[in-house]
C-alpha positions as CSV (number, residue, x, y, z in Angstrom):
1,I,-18.8,-22.2,5.5
2,I,-15.5,-23.8,4.8
3,N,-13.1,-21.8,2.7
4,A,-10.5,-24.1,1.2
5,A,-9.9,-22.0,-1.9
6,A,-6.6,-20.2,-2.3
7,H,-4.0,-19.1,-4.8
8,T,-1.4,-21.6,-3.6
9,A,1.3,-21.2,-6.3
10,V,3.7,-19.5,-3.9
11,D,6.4,-18.6,-6.4
12,Q,3.8,-17.6,-9.1
13,A,2.1,-15.2,-6.6
14,E,5.1,-13.0,-6.8
15,S,4.3,-12.3,-10.5
16,E,0.5,-12.3,-9.9
17,P,0.0,-10.2,-6.8
18,D,-3.3,-8.8,-7.9
19,L,-4.7,-12.3,-8.4
20,A,-3.2,-13.6,-5.2
21,F,-4.7,-10.7,-3.1
22,A,-8.1,-11.1,-4.8
23,I,-8.3,-14.8,-4.0
24,N,-6.4,-14.9,-0.7
25,G,-7.0,-11.4,0.7
26,T,-10.4,-10.1,-0.5
27,A,-12.5,-13.2,-1.0
28,P,-12.1,-14.5,2.6
29,G,-13.6,-11.2,3.8
30,V,-16.6,-11.7,1.5
31,F,-17.1,-15.3,2.8
32,A,-16.9,-13.9,6.3
33,E,-19.6,-11.3,5.6
34,E,-21.9,-14.0,4.2
35,A,-21.2,-16.3,7.1
36,K,-22.1,-13.5,9.5
37,K,-25.3,-12.7,7.6
38,L,-26.3,-16.4,7.8
39,G,-25.3,-16.7,11.4
40,V,-22.8,-19.6,10.7
41,P,-19.1,-19.9,11.4
42,L,-16.4,-19.6,8.8
43,I,-13.5,-22.0,8.7
44,H,-10.6,-20.6,6.8
45,Y,-7.4,-22.5,6.0
46,S,-4.3,-20.4,6.8
47,T,-0.6,-21.0,6.2
48,D,2.7,-21.0,7.9
49,Y,3.8,-18.5,5.2
50,V,2.3,-15.7,7.3
51,F,5.5,-16.1,9.4
52,D,9.1,-15.4,8.4
53,G,10.5,-18.8,9.6
54,K,13.0,-17.2,12.0
55,K,11.5,-18.6,15.2
56,K,13.4,-21.6,16.6
57,S,10.3,-23.2,18.2
58,P,6.9,-24.0,16.7
59,Y,4.6,-21.0,15.8
60,T,1.3,-20.5,17.5
61,E,-1.7,-18.3,16.7
62,R,-0.5,-15.7,19.2
63,D,2.8,-15.1,17.4
64,T,3.2,-11.9,15.4
65,P,3.0,-12.5,11.7
66,A,5.8,-11.4,9.4
67,P,5.2,-12.7,5.9
68,L,8.2,-12.5,3.5
69,G,6.4,-12.8,0.1
70,V,3.2,-12.0,-1.8
71,Y,1.6,-15.3,-0.9
72,G,2.1,-14.9,2.8
73,K,1.1,-11.3,2.7
74,S,-2.1,-12.1,0.7
75,K,-3.0,-14.9,3.2
76,L,-2.5,-12.5,6.1
77,A,-4.7,-10.0,4.4
78,G,-7.4,-12.6,4.2
79,E,-7.1,-13.4,7.9
80,R,-7.3,-9.7,8.7
81,A,-10.4,-9.2,6.4
82,I,-12.1,-12.1,8.2
83,T,-11.3,-10.6,11.7
84,A,-12.5,-7.2,10.6
85,V,-15.9,-8.6,9.8
86,G,-16.3,-9.8,13.4
87,G,-18.3,-13.0,12.8
88,E,-17.5,-16.4,14.2
89,H,-14.5,-17.9,12.5
90,L,-11.6,-20.3,12.8
91,F,-8.3,-20.1,11.0
């Protein structure tokens, strides 16, 4: 399963946090549950907005996330929801 869906209007997410978290935070967990049931991997598109931009070198998957706004926080929530399911996945 490839999840390319997202609430990507970064500035608009600030005024629509419930919608942003439903699409970016909750839905990826549902996709992960279904992928796990089917025994297939989930590919989920992440974003650099899960980081605060303060690092002077390129970010890696091992860096600690620190989102500044609703969009980044909602995308991080989606990553955590996927991880919590425990199925095979790739961000």
